[in-house]
N, CA, C and O atoms as a GROMACS GRO file, in nm:
protein
  596
    1MET      N    1   1.624  -0.970  -8.406
    1MET     CA    2   1.557  -0.896  -8.514
    1MET      C    3   1.645  -0.780  -8.563
    1MET      O    4   1.657  -0.758  -8.683
    2SER      N    5   1.707  -0.706  -8.472
    2SER     CA    6   1.777  -0.585  -8.511
    2SER      C    7   1.896  -0.610  -8.603
    2SER      O    8   1.935  -0.522  -8.679
    3ASP      N    9   1.954  -0.730  -8.598
    3ASP     CA   10   2.069  -0.757  -8.682
    3ASP      C   11   2.037  -0.845  -8.802
    3ASP      O   12   2.128  -0.885  -8.874
    4SER      N   13   1.910  -0.876  -8.825
    4SER     CA   14   1.877  -0.978  -8.925
    4SER      C   15   1.925  -0.944  -9.066
    4SER      O   16   1.980  -1.032  -9.133
    5ILE      N   17   1.907  -0.824  -9.113
    5ILE     CA   18   1.953  -0.792  -9.249
    5ILE      C   19   2.107  -0.790  -9.251
    5ILE      O   20   2.169  -0.842  -9.344
    6LYS      N   21   2.166  -0.730  -9.148
    6LYS     CA   22   2.313  -0.728  -9.142
    6LYS      C   23   2.368  -0.870  -9.135
    6LYS      O   24   2.468  -0.902  -9.200
    7GLN      N   25   2.304  -0.956  -9.057
    7GLN     CA   26   2.350  -1.096  -9.046
    7GLN      C   27   2.338  -1.168  -9.179
    7GLN      O   28   2.427  -1.243  -9.218
    8LYS      N   29   2.227  -1.145  -9.249
    8LYS     CA   30   2.205  -1.209  -9.379
    8LYS      C   31   2.314  -1.165  -9.477
    8LYS      O   32   2.369  -1.247  -9.551
    9ILE      N   33   2.345  -1.036  -9.478
    9ILE     CA   34   2.451  -0.985  -9.566
    9ILE      C   35   2.584  -1.051  -9.531
    9ILE      O   36   2.659  -1.092  -9.619
   10GLN      N   37   2.613  -1.062  -9.401
   10GLN     CA   38   2.738  -1.123  -9.354
   10GLN      C   39   2.747  -1.270  -9.399
   10GLN      O   40   2.850  -1.316  -9.448
   11GLU      N   41   2.637  -1.343  -9.381
   11GLU     CA   42   2.634  -1.485  -9.421
   11GLU      C   43   2.651  -1.499  -9.572
   11GLU      O   44   2.723  -1.588  -9.619
   12ASP      N   45   2.585  -1.412  -9.647
   12ASP     CA   46   2.596  -1.418  -9.793
   12ASP      C   47   2.737  -1.383  -9.839
   12ASP      O   48   2.784  -1.435  -9.940
   13MET      N   49   2.804  -1.295  -9.765
   13MET     CA   50   2.941  -1.261  -9.800
   13MET      C   51   3.032  -1.384  -9.785
   13MET      O   52   3.115  -1.411  -9.871
   14LYS      N   53   3.013  -1.455  -9.676
   14LYS     CA   54   3.093  -1.576  -9.654
   14LYS      C   55   3.066  -1.679  -9.765
   14LYS      O   56   3.159  -1.743  -9.816
   15ALA      N   57   2.940  -1.694  -9.800
   15ALA     CA   58   2.904  -1.791  -9.906
   15ALA      C   59   2.965  -1.750 -10.040
   15ALA      O   60   3.013  -1.834 -10.115
   16ALA      N   61   2.963  -1.620 -10.069
   16ALA     CA   62   3.021  -1.570 -10.195
   16ALA      C   63   3.172  -1.592 -10.197
   16ALA      O   64   3.229  -1.621 -10.302
   17MET      N   65   3.235  -1.577 -10.081
   17MET     CA   66   3.380  -1.600 -10.073
   17MET      C   67   3.412  -1.747 -10.101
   17MET      O   68   3.503  -1.780 -10.177
   18ARG      N   69   3.334  -1.836 -10.037
   18ARG     CA   70   3.356  -1.979 -10.057
   18ARG      C   71   3.335  -2.019 -10.201
   18ARG      O   72   3.408  -2.102 -10.256
   19ALA      N   73   3.232  -1.959 -10.264
   19ALA     CA   74   3.198  -1.993 -10.402
   19ALA      C   75   3.285  -1.918 -10.503
   19ALA      O   76   3.274  -1.939 -10.624
   20LYS      N   77   3.371  -1.830 -10.452
   20LYS     CA   78   3.459  -1.748 -10.538
   20LYS      C   79   3.381  -1.666 -10.642
   20LYS      O   80   3.421  -1.655 -10.758
   21GLU      N   81   3.269  -1.610 -10.597
   21GLU     CA   82   3.187  -1.525 -10.684
   21GLU      C   83   3.232  -1.381 -10.664
   21GLU      O   84   3.182  -1.309 -10.578
   22LYS      N   85   3.328  -1.340 -10.745
   22LYS     CA   86   3.391  -1.208 -10.727
   22LYS      C   87   3.294  -1.092 -10.740
   22LYS      O   88   3.296  -1.000 -10.657
   23GLN      N   89   3.210  -1.094 -10.842
   23GLN     CA   90   3.119  -0.982 -10.865
   23GLN      C   91   3.020  -0.968 -10.749
   23GLN      O   92   2.996  -0.857 -10.700
   24LEU      N   93   2.963  -1.079 -10.706
   24LEU     CA   94   2.868  -1.078 -10.594
   24LEU      C   95   2.939  -1.031 -10.466
   24LEU      O   96   2.885  -0.949 -10.392
   25LEU      N   97   3.057  -1.084 -10.442
   25LEU     CA   98   3.134  -1.047 -10.324
   25LEU      C   99   3.162  -0.896 -10.321
   25LEU      O  100   3.151  -0.832 -10.217
   26GLY      N  101   3.198  -0.841 -10.436
   26GLY     CA  102   3.225  -0.698 -10.445
   26GLY      C  103   3.104  -0.614 -10.407
   26GLY      O  104   3.116  -0.515 -10.335
   27THR      N  105   2.988  -0.654 -10.456
   27THR     CA  106   2.864  -0.581 -10.426
   27THR      C  107   2.830  -0.591 -10.277
   27THR      O  108   2.793  -0.492 -10.214
   28ILE      N  109   2.842  -0.711 -10.222
   28ILE     CA  110   2.811  -0.730 -10.080
   28ILE      C  111   2.908  -0.647  -9.994
   28ILE      O  112   2.867  -0.588  -9.894
   29ARG      N  113   3.033  -0.644 -10.034
   29ARG     CA  114   3.131  -0.563  -9.958
   29ARG      C  115   3.097  -0.414  -9.964
   29ARG      O  116   3.117  -0.341  -9.867
   30LEU      N  117   3.045  -0.368 -10.078
   30LEU     CA  118   3.002  -0.227 -10.088
   30LEU      C  119   2.889  -0.199  -9.988
   30LEU      O  120   2.889  -0.095  -9.922
   31MET      N  121   2.794  -0.292  -9.980
   31MET     CA  122   2.682  -0.273  -9.885
   31MET      C  123   2.734  -0.271  -9.742
   31MET      O  124   2.696  -0.185  -9.663
   32GLN      N  125   2.821  -0.366  -9.710
   32GLN     CA  126   2.876  -0.372  -9.574
   32GLN      C  127   2.954  -0.246  -9.541
   32GLN      O  128   2.946  -0.195  -9.429
   33ALA      N  129   3.030  -0.196  -9.636
   33ALA     CA  130   3.110  -0.076  -9.613
   33ALA      C  131   3.019   0.044  -9.582
   33ALA      O  132   3.048   0.122  -9.492
   34ALA      N  133   2.910   0.056  -9.655
   34ALA     CA  134   2.817   0.168  -9.633
   34ALA      C  135   2.754   0.158  -9.494
   34ALA      O  136   2.737   0.259  -9.425
   35ILE      N  137   2.718   0.037  -9.454
   35ILE     CA  138   2.657   0.016  -9.322
   35ILE      C  139   2.759   0.046  -9.212
   35ILE      O  140   2.729   0.120  -9.118
   36LYS      N  141   2.877  -0.011  -9.225
   36LYS     CA  142   2.984   0.011  -9.124
   36LYS      C  143   3.020   0.158  -9.113
   36LYS      O  144   3.040   0.210  -9.003
   37GLN      N  145   3.030   0.226  -9.227
   37GLN     CA  146   3.065   0.369  -9.229
   37GLN      C  147   2.968   0.448  -9.142
   37GLN      O  148   3.009   0.532  -9.062
   38ARG      N  149   2.839   0.421  -9.160
   38ARG     CA  150   2.738   0.494  -9.083
   38ARG      C  151   2.745   0.457  -8.935
   38ARG      O  152   2.732   0.543  -8.848
   39GLU      N  153   2.766   0.329  -8.907
   39GLU     CA  154   2.776   0.287  -8.767
   39GLU      C  155   2.896   0.354  -8.698
   39GLU      O  156   2.885   0.397  -8.583
   40ILE      N  157   3.007   0.362  -8.767
   40ILE     CA  158   3.127   0.423  -8.709
   40ILE      C  159   3.108   0.574  -8.695
   40ILE      O  160   3.140   0.632  -8.591
   41ASP      N  161   3.055   0.638  -8.801
   41ASP     CA  162   3.034   0.784  -8.798
   41ASP      C  163   2.943   0.825  -8.683
   41ASP      O  164   2.969   0.924  -8.615
   42GLU      N  165   2.836   0.748  -8.662
   42GLU     CA  166   2.737   0.787  -8.561
   42GLU      C  167   2.753   0.711  -8.430
   42GLU      O  168   2.678   0.734  -8.335
   43ARG      N  169   2.851   0.620  -8.424
   43ARG     CA  170   2.875   0.539  -8.304
   43ARG      C  171   2.749   0.469  -8.255
   43ARG      O  172   2.715   0.474  -8.137
   44ILE      N  173   2.682   0.404  -8.348
   44ILE     CA  174   2.559   0.331  -8.316
   44ILE      C  175   2.561   0.196  -8.388
   44ILE      O  176   2.643   0.173  -8.476
   45SER      N  177   2.470   0.109  -8.347
   45SER     CA  178   2.449  -0.016  -8.419
   45SER      C  179   2.316   0.001  -8.493
   45SER      O  180   2.213   0.027  -8.431
   46LEU      N  181   2.318  -0.013  -8.624
   46LEU     CA  182   2.199   0.013  -8.704
   46LEU      C  183   2.096  -0.098  -8.692
   46LEU      O  184   2.131  -0.216  -8.686
   47ASP      N  185   1.969  -0.058  -8.689
   47ASP     CA  186   1.862  -0.158  -8.692
   47ASP      C  187   1.819  -0.180  -8.837
   47ASP      O  188   1.870  -0.116  -8.928
   48ASP      N  189   1.724  -0.271  -8.857
   48ASP     CA  190   1.683  -0.304  -8.993
   48ASP      C  191   1.632  -0.183  -9.072
   48ASP      O  192   1.663  -0.168  -9.190
   49ALA      N  193   1.555  -0.097  -9.007
   49ALA     CA  194   1.500   0.020  -9.076
   49ALA      C  195   1.612   0.111  -9.126
   49ALA      O  196   1.604   0.164  -9.237
   50GLN      N  197   1.715   0.129  -9.046
   50GLN     CA  198   1.827   0.214  -9.086
   50GLN      C  199   1.908   0.148  -9.196
   50GLN      O  200   1.957   0.216  -9.287
   51VAL      N  201   1.924   0.016  -9.190
   51VAL     CA  202   1.995  -0.057  -9.294
   51VAL      C  203   1.917  -0.046  -9.425
   51VAL      O  204   1.976  -0.026  -9.531
   52VAL      N  205   1.785  -0.060  -9.419
   52VAL     CA  206   1.701  -0.048  -9.539
   52VAL      C  207   1.717   0.092  -9.599
   52VAL      O  208   1.723   0.106  -9.721
   53ALA      N  209   1.724   0.194  -9.515
   53ALA     CA  210   1.741   0.331  -9.565
   53ALA      C  211   1.873   0.344  -9.641
   53ALA      O  212   1.878   0.409  -9.746
   54ILE      N  213   1.979   0.284  -9.589
   54ILE     CA  214   2.110   0.288  -9.657
   54ILE      C  215   2.102   0.213  -9.790
   54ILE      O  216   2.147   0.263  -9.893
   55LEU      N  217   2.043   0.094  -9.788
   55LEU     CA  218   2.033   0.014  -9.911
   55LEU      C  219   1.944   0.083 -10.014
   55LEU      O  220   1.969   0.076 -10.134
   56ASP      N  221   1.839   0.151  -9.965
   56ASP     CA  222   1.750   0.224 -10.054
   56ASP      C  223   1.826   0.336 -10.125
   56ASP      O  224   1.808   0.359 -10.244
   57LYS      N  225   1.911   0.405 -10.051
   57LYS     CA  226   1.993   0.512 -10.109
   57LYS      C  227   2.090   0.453 -10.212
   57LYS      O  228   2.111   0.512 -10.318
   58MET      N  229   2.148   0.337 -10.181
   58MET     CA  230   2.239   0.272 -10.276
   58MET      C  231   2.166   0.234 -10.404
   58MET      O  232   2.220   0.247 -10.514
   59LEU      N  233   2.042   0.186 -10.389
   59LEU     CA  234   1.962   0.150 -10.507
   59LEU      C  235   1.936   0.272 -10.594
   59LEU      O  236   1.949   0.266 -10.716
   60LYS      N  237   1.900   0.383 -10.529
   60LYS     CA  238   1.873   0.505 -10.604
   60LYS      C  239   1.996   0.550 -10.682
   60LYS      O  240   1.988   0.587 -10.798
   61GLN      N  241   2.112   0.545 -10.615
   61GLN     CA  242   2.237   0.585 -10.682
   61GLN      C  243   2.264   0.495 -10.803
   61GLN      O  244   2.305   0.544 -10.909
   62ARG      N  245   2.241   0.366 -10.787
   62ARG     CA  246   2.268   0.273 -10.897
   62ARG      C  247   2.168   0.289 -11.011
   62ARG      O  248   2.205   0.275 -11.128
   63ARG      N  249   2.043   0.317 -10.979
   63ARG     CA  250   1.945   0.340 -11.085
   63ARG      C  251   1.982   0.465 -11.166
   63ARG      O  252   1.972   0.466 -11.288
   64ASP      N  253   2.025   0.570 -11.094
   64ASP     CA  254   2.068   0.692 -11.162
   64ASP      C  255   2.189   0.665 -11.251
   64ASP      O  256   2.194   0.710 -11.366
   65SER      N  257   2.286   0.590 -11.198
   65SER     CA  258   2.406   0.556 -11.275
   65SER      C  259   2.372   0.471 -11.396
   65SER      O  260   2.424   0.492 -11.505
   66LEU      N  261   2.282   0.374 -11.376
   66LEU     CA  262   2.241   0.287 -11.485
   66LEU      C  263   2.182   0.369 -11.599
   66LEU      O  264   2.212   0.346 -11.716
   67GLU      N  265   2.098   0.465 -11.563
   67GLU     CA  266   2.036   0.553 -11.662
   67GLU      C  267   2.144   0.632 -11.739
   67GLU      O  268   2.139   0.642 -11.861
   68GLN      N  269   2.240   0.686 -11.666
   68GLN     CA  270   2.348   0.764 -11.728
   68GLN      C  271   2.435   0.677 -11.819
   68GLN      O  272   2.468   0.718 -11.930
   69TYR      N  273   2.472   0.559 -11.772
   69TYR     CA  274   2.556   0.470 -11.852
   69TYR      C  275   2.484   0.422 -11.977
   69TYR      O  276   2.545   0.407 -12.083
   70THR      N  277   2.354   0.399 -11.965
   70THR     CA  278   2.276   0.356 -12.080
   70THR      C  279   2.271   0.467 -12.184
   70THR      O  280   2.288   0.443 -12.304
   71LYS      N  281   2.249   0.590 -12.138
   71LYS     CA  282   2.247   0.705 -12.229
   71LYS      C  283   2.383   0.724 -12.297
   71LYS      O  284   2.389   0.761 -12.414
   72ALA      N  285   2.490   0.697 -12.224
   72ALA     CA  286   2.626   0.716 -12.277
   72ALA      C  287   2.673   0.593 -12.356
   72ALA      O  288   2.786   0.589 -12.404
   73ASP      N  289   2.585   0.494 -12.369
   73ASP     CA  290   2.616   0.371 -12.443
   73ASP      C  291   2.737   0.299 -12.385
   73ASP      O  292   2.822   0.248 -12.458
   74ARG      N  293   2.744   0.295 -12.253
   74ARG     CA  294   2.850   0.221 -12.183
   74ARG      C  295   2.788   0.093 -12.126
   74ARG      O  296   2.760   0.085 -12.007
   75GLN      N  297   2.767  -0.004 -12.212
   75GLN     CA  298   2.697  -0.126 -12.174
   75GLN      C  299   2.769  -0.203 -12.062
   75GLN      O  300   2.704  -0.261 -11.976
   76ASP      N  301   2.903  -0.203 -12.063
   76ASP     CA  302   2.979  -0.274 -11.960
   76ASP      C  303   2.948  -0.219 -11.820
   76ASP      O  304   2.925  -0.295 -11.727
   77LEU      N  305   2.948  -0.086 -11.808
   77LEU     CA  306   2.919  -0.023 -11.680
   77LEU      C  307   2.772  -0.037 -11.643
   77LEU      O  308   2.738  -0.056 -11.526
   78ALA      N  309   2.684  -0.028 -11.743
   78ALA     CA  310   2.541  -0.042 -11.719
   78ALA      C  311   2.510  -0.183 -11.665
   78ALA      O  312   2.428  -0.198 -11.574
   79GLU      N  313   2.576  -0.284 -11.720
   79GLU     CA  314   2.553  -0.421 -11.673
   79GLU      C  315   2.597  -0.439 -11.529
   79GLU      O  316   2.532  -0.509 -11.452
   80GLN      N  317   2.708  -0.376 -11.491
   80GLN     CA  318   2.755  -0.384 -11.352
   80GLN      C  319   2.654  -0.320 -11.258
   80GLN      O  320   2.622  -0.376 -11.153
   81GLU      N  321   2.602  -0.203 -11.296
   81GLU     CA  322   2.503  -0.135 -11.212
   81GLU      C  323   2.376  -0.220 -11.201
   81GLU      O  324   2.320  -0.233 -11.092
   82ALA      N  325   2.331  -0.279 -11.311
   82ALA     CA  326   2.212  -0.363 -11.310
   82ALA      C  327   2.233  -0.484 -11.219
   82ALA      O  328   2.142  -0.524 -11.146
   83PHE      N  329   2.352  -0.542 -11.224
   83PHE     CA  330   2.384  -0.655 -11.137
   83PHE      C  331   2.375  -0.613 -10.990
   83PHE      O  332   2.314  -0.683 -10.909
   84GLU      N  333   2.436  -0.500 -10.958
   84GLU     CA  334   2.435  -0.451 -10.820
   84GLU      C  335   2.294  -0.421 -10.772
   84GLU      O  336   2.260  -0.447 -10.657
   85ILE      N  337   2.211  -0.365 -10.860
   85ILE     CA  338   2.071  -0.337 -10.824
   85ILE      C  339   2.002  -0.466 -10.784
   85ILE      O  340   1.933  -0.471 -10.682
   86GLU      N  341   2.019  -0.572 -10.864
   86GLU     CA  342   1.954  -0.699 -10.834
   86GLU      C  343   2.003  -0.758 -10.702
   86GLU      O  344   1.923  -0.813 -10.625
   87VAL      N  345   2.131  -0.748 -10.674
   87VAL     CA  346   2.185  -0.800 -10.548
   87VAL      C  347   2.127  -0.723 -10.429
   87VAL      O  348   2.081  -0.784 -10.333
   88ILE      N  349   2.128  -0.591 -10.436
   88ILE     CA  350   2.079  -0.508 -10.325
   88ILE      C  351   1.930  -0.533 -10.302
   88ILE      O  352   1.884  -0.537 -10.187
   89LYS      N  353   1.853  -0.548 -10.409
   89LYS     CA  354   1.709  -0.570 -10.398
   89LYS      C  355   1.675  -0.692 -10.313
   89LYS      O  356   1.571  -0.696 -10.247
   90LYS      N  357   1.764  -0.792 -10.314
   90LYS     CA  358   1.738  -0.915 -10.236
   90LYS      C  359   1.727  -0.887 -10.086
   90LYS      O  360   1.665  -0.965 -10.014
   91TYR      N  361   1.784  -0.777 -10.040
   91TYR     CA  362   1.785  -0.747  -9.897
   91TYR      C  363   1.677  -0.645  -9.859
   91TYR      O  364   1.664  -0.607  -9.743
   92MET      N  365   1.602  -0.602  -9.958
   92MET     CA  366   1.499  -0.501  -9.933
   92MET      C  367   1.367  -0.568  -9.894
   92MET      O  368   1.344  -0.684  -9.928
   93PRO      N  369   1.281  -0.494  -9.823
   93PRO     CA  370   1.150  -0.549  -9.787
   93PRO      C  371   1.066  -0.574  -9.912
   93PRO      O  372   1.096  -0.522 -10.020
   94GLN      N  373   0.962  -0.652  -9.896
   94GLN     CA  374   0.867  -0.679 -10.004
   94GLN      C  375   0.814  -0.547 -10.059
   94GLN      O  376   0.772  -0.460  -9.982
   95GLN      N  377   0.815  -0.532 -10.191
   95GLN     CA  378   0.766  -0.408 -10.252
   95GLN      C  379   0.613  -0.400 -10.242
   95GLN      O  380   0.544  -0.502 -10.250
   96LEU      N  381   0.563  -0.279 -10.223
   96LEU     CA  382   0.418  -0.259 -10.216
   96LEU      C  383   0.359  -0.264 -10.356
   96LEU      O  384   0.422  -0.222 -10.453
   97ASN      N  385   0.236  -0.316 -10.365
   97ASN     CA  386   0.170  -0.317 -10.496
   97ASN      C  387   0.091  -0.188 -10.515
   97ASN      O  388   0.078  -0.107 -10.422
   98GLU      N  389   0.039  -0.170 -10.635
   98GLU     CA  390  -0.031  -0.046 -10.672
   98GLU      C  391  -0.147  -0.014 -10.578
   98GLU      O  392  -0.166   0.101 -10.539
   99THR      N  393  -0.226  -0.115 -10.541
   99THR     CA  394  -0.341  -0.095 -10.453
   99THR      C  395  -0.296  -0.046 -10.316
   99THR      O  396  -0.355   0.047 -10.260
  100GLU      N  397  -0.192  -0.109 -10.261
  100GLU     CA  398  -0.140  -0.069 -10.129
  100GLU      C  399  -0.086   0.074 -10.134
  100GLU      O  400  -0.106   0.152 -10.041
  101ILE      N  401  -0.017   0.107 -10.242
  101ILE     CA  402   0.040   0.241 -10.257
  101ILE      C  403  -0.072   0.345 -10.261
  101ILE      O  404  -0.065   0.447 -10.193
  102ASN      N  405  -0.174   0.319 -10.343
  102ASN     CA  406  -0.286   0.414 -10.354
  102ASN      C  407  -0.357   0.432 -10.221
  102ASN      O  408  -0.395   0.544 -10.186
  103ALA      N  409  -0.376   0.323 -10.147
  103ALA     CA  410  -0.442   0.332 -10.017
  103ALA      C  411  -0.359   0.416  -9.920
  103ALA      O  412  -0.413   0.499  -9.846
  104LEU      N  413  -0.229   0.395  -9.920
  104LEU     CA  414  -0.140   0.474  -9.832
  104LEU      C  415  -0.145   0.622  -9.866
  104LEU      O  416  -0.150   0.707  -9.777
  105ILE      N  417  -0.143   0.653  -9.996
  105ILE     CA  418  -0.147   0.793 -10.039
  105ILE      C  419  -0.278   0.858  -9.996
  105ILE      O  420  -0.278   0.970  -9.944
  106GLU      N  421  -0.390   0.788 -10.017
  106GLU     CA  422  -0.521   0.843  -9.976
  106GLU      C  423  -0.524   0.870  -9.826
  106GLU      O  424  -0.568   0.976  -9.782
  107THR      N  425  -0.478   0.773  -9.748
  107THR     CA  426  -0.475   0.789  -9.602
  107THR      C  427  -0.389   0.908  -9.563
  107THR      O  428  -0.428   0.988  -9.478
  108ALA      N  429  -0.273   0.919  -9.624
  108ALA     CA  430  -0.181   1.028  -9.590
  108ALA      C  431  -0.242   1.165  -9.622
  108ALA      O  432  -0.230   1.259  -9.544
  109ILE      N  433  -0.307   1.174  -9.738
  109ILE     CA  434  -0.370   1.301  -9.777
  109ILE      C  435  -0.480   1.337  -9.678
  109ILE      O  436  -0.492   1.453  -9.637
  110ASN      N  437  -0.560   1.238  -9.639
  110ASN     CA  438  -0.667   1.263  -9.541
  110ASN      C  439  -0.610   1.299  -9.403
  110ASN      O  440  -0.658   1.393  -9.339
  111GLU      N  441  -0.508   1.227  -9.358
  111GLU     CA  442  -0.448   1.250  -9.226
  111GLU      C  443  -0.380   1.387  -9.217
  111GLU      O  444  -0.389   1.455  -9.115
  112THR      N  445  -0.311   1.427  -9.324
  112THR     CA  446  -0.238   1.553  -9.320
  112THR      C  447  -0.325   1.671  -9.360
  112THR      O  448  -0.289   1.786  -9.336
  113GLY      N  449  -0.440   1.644  -9.422
  113GLY     CA  450  -0.529   1.750  -9.467
  113GLY      C  451  -0.474   1.824  -9.587
  113GLY      O  452  -0.514   1.937  -9.614
  114ALA      N  453  -0.383   1.762  -9.660
  114ALA     CA  454  -0.322   1.826  -9.777
  114ALA      C  455  -0.425   1.844  -9.888
  114ALA      O  456  -0.504   1.754  -9.917
  115THR      N  457  -0.422   1.962  -9.949
  115THR     CA  458  -0.518   1.991 -10.056
  115THR      C  459  -0.451   2.037 -10.184
  115THR      O  460  -0.514   2.037 -10.290
  116SER      N  461  -0.325   2.076 -10.177
  116SER     CA  462  -0.258   2.126 -10.297
  116SER      C  463  -0.115   2.074 -10.305
  116SER      O  464  -0.062   2.017 -10.210
  117ILE      N  465  -0.056   2.096 -10.420
  117ILE     CA  466   0.081   2.052 -10.446
  117ILE      C  467   0.179   2.119 -10.349
  117ILE      O  468   0.287   2.066 -10.324
  118LYS      N  469   0.142   2.234 -10.295
  118LYS     CA  470   0.227   2.306 -10.200
  118LYS      C  471   0.249   2.224 -10.073
  118LYS      O  472   0.346   2.247 -10.000
  119GLU      N  473   0.160   2.131 -10.047
  119GLU     CA  474   0.168   2.050  -9.925
  119GLU      C  475   0.229   1.911  -9.951
  119GLU      O  476   0.217   1.820  -9.869
  120LEU      N  477   0.294   1.897 -10.066
  120LEU     CA  478   0.357   1.771 -10.103
  120LEU      C  479   0.456   1.724  -9.997
  120LEU      O  480   0.458   1.606  -9.961
  121GLY      N  481   0.537   1.815  -9.947
  121GLY     CA  482   0.637   1.782  -9.846
  121GLY      C  483   0.576   1.722  -9.720
  121GLY      O  484   0.632   1.630  -9.660
  122LYS      N  485   0.461   1.776  -9.680
  122LYS     CA  486   0.393   1.727  -9.561
  122LYS      C  487   0.348   1.582  -9.581
  122LYS      O  488   0.362   1.498  -9.491
  123VAL      N  489   0.294   1.552  -9.699
  123VAL     CA  490   0.246   1.417  -9.730
  123VAL      C  491   0.364   1.319  -9.739
  123VAL      O  492   0.358   1.209  -9.684
  124ILE      N  493   0.470   1.360  -9.806
  124ILE     CA  494   0.588   1.273  -9.819
  124ILE      C  495   0.651   1.251  -9.682
  124ILE      O  496   0.692   1.139  -9.651
  125GLY      N  497   0.659   1.354  -9.602
  125GLY     CA  498   0.713   1.340  -9.466
  125GLY      C  499   0.634   1.240  -9.384
  125GLY      O  500   0.691   1.164  -9.305
  126TYR      N  501   0.504   1.240  -9.402
  126TYR     CA  502   0.416   1.148  -9.330
  126TYR      C  503   0.437   1.004  -9.378
  126TYR      O  504   0.438   0.910  -9.298
  127LEU      N  505   0.455   0.987  -9.509
  127LEU     CA  506   0.462   0.853  -9.569
  127LEU      C  507   0.600   0.790  -9.570
  127LEU      O  508   0.612   0.667  -9.561
  128LYS      N  509   0.704   0.869  -9.581
  128LYS     CA  510   0.839   0.814  -9.602
  128LYS      C  511   0.878   0.704  -9.503
  128LYS      O  512   0.928   0.599  -9.544
  129PRO      N  513   0.858   0.725  -9.372
  129PRO     CA  514   0.896   0.617  -9.279
  129PRO      C  515   0.819   0.487  -9.303
  129PRO      O  516   0.870   0.378  -9.276
  130LYS      N  517   0.697   0.498  -9.353
  130LYS     CA  518   0.614   0.379  -9.376
  130LYS      C  519   0.652   0.304  -9.504
  130LYS      O  520   0.629   0.184  -9.513
  131VAL      N  521   0.709   0.374  -9.602
  131VAL     CA  522   0.734   0.312  -9.732
  131VAL      C  523   0.882   0.299  -9.767
  131VAL      O  524   0.915   0.247  -9.874
  132GLN      N  525   0.971   0.343  -9.680
  132GLN     CA  526   1.115   0.340  -9.708
  132GLN      C  527   1.157   0.201  -9.753
  132GLN      O  528   1.140   0.102  -9.681
  133GLY      N  529   1.212   0.194  -9.873
  133GLY     CA  530   1.261   0.068  -9.926
  133GLY      C  531   1.155  -0.021  -9.987
  133GLY      O  532   1.187  -0.125 -10.046
  134LYS      N  533   1.029   0.018  -9.973
  134LYS     CA  534   0.920  -0.065 -10.024
  134LYS      C  535   0.862  -0.013 -10.155
  134LYS      O  536   0.780  -0.080 -10.219
  135VAL      N  537   0.906   0.107 -10.195
  135VAL     CA  538   0.859   0.166 -10.321
  135VAL      C  539   0.974   0.241 -10.387
  135VAL      O  540   1.074   0.274 -10.322
  136ASP      N  541   0.959   0.267 -10.516
  136ASP     CA  542   1.051   0.355 -10.587
  136ASP      C  543   1.004   0.497 -10.556
  136ASP      O  544   0.898   0.538 -10.603
  137MET      N  545   1.080   0.571 -10.477
  137MET     CA  546   1.036   0.702 -10.430
  137MET      C  547   1.007   0.800 -10.543
  137MET      O  548   0.920   0.885 -10.530
  138LYS      N  549   1.078   0.788 -10.654
  138LYS     CA  550   1.056   0.878 -10.768
  138LYS      C  551   0.913   0.860 -10.822
  138LYS      O  552   0.841   0.958 -10.841
  139ALA      N  553   0.875   0.736 -10.848
  139ALA     CA  554   0.742   0.706 -10.900
  139ALA      C  555   0.636   0.736 -10.794
  139ALA      O  556   0.526   0.783 -10.826
  140PHE      N  557   0.669   0.707 -10.669
  140PHE     CA  558   0.577   0.729 -10.558
  140PHE      C  559   0.544   0.877 -10.545
  140PHE      O  560   0.428   0.915 -10.528
  141THR      N  561   0.647   0.961 -10.552
  141THR     CA  562   0.627   1.106 -10.543
  141THR      C  563   0.544   1.156 -10.660
  141THR      O  564   0.459   1.244 -10.644
  142ALA      N  565   0.567   1.100 -10.778
  142ALA     CA  566   0.488   1.139 -10.895
  142ALA      C  567   0.341   1.106 -10.874
  142ALA      O  568   0.254   1.184 -10.911
  143SER      N  569   0.312   0.991 -10.814
  143SER     CA  570   0.172   0.952 -10.785
  143SER      C  571   0.107   1.050 -10.688
  143SER      O  572  -0.010   1.087 -10.705
  144ILE      N  573   0.182   1.091 -10.587
  144ILE     CA  574   0.128   1.186 -10.490
  144ILE      C  575   0.102   1.320 -10.558
  144ILE      O  576  -0.002   1.383 -10.534
  145LYS      N  577   0.194   1.365 -10.642
  145LYS     CA  578   0.178   1.492 -10.713
  145LYS      C  579   0.051   1.492 -10.797
  145LYS      O  580  -0.020   1.592 -10.802
  146GLN      N  581   0.023   1.379 -10.864
  146GLN     CA  582  -0.098   1.370 -10.947
  146GLN      C  583  -0.223   1.394 -10.863
  146GLN      O  584  -0.317   1.459 -10.908
  147ARG      N  585  -0.225   1.340 -10.741
  147ARG     CA  586  -0.343   1.352 -10.655
  147ARG      C  587  -0.358   1.493 -10.598
  147ARG      O  588  -0.470   1.536 -10.568
  148LEU      N  589  -0.248   1.564 -10.583
  148LEU     CA  590  -0.252   1.695 -10.517
  148LEU      C  591  -0.261   1.813 -10.615
  148LEU      O  592  -0.242   1.927 -10.572
  149LYS      N  593  -0.287   1.789 -10.740
  149LYS     CA  594  -0.289   1.900 -10.838
  149LYS      C  595  -0.377   2.014 -10.795
  149LYS      O  596  -0.389   2.113 -10.867
   0.00000   0.00000   0.00000
């Protein structure tokens, strides 16, 4: 179980090499490099949750870049970022739907006793490990803010 996402990435890299899919191979190598970097820096072997956290961060960076490139009318760069987003998404857990998200937020607010926007950090701290990689954190945080007005 602990190596399943890493193994899947490794297998997909080999398949991309065989198929000579340069763009896909480049994206997979970026993911592997980020995972290896963290493993070497911390002298640990990452489990799926830690790999998801790295991939989630990569997705956020690419979404931000995509937004910037689109604003700057750099379609070539925007297309590359969009491609990378789609590749990385394949390795992420199933995304939560609106009903599941709302239920989690309600539970977190009740569990933490949060009553105002000042306690946003407490609610996010409670929820983040449960939703890492399963939601867009930007939209998720906005939903929590609406409830804590």
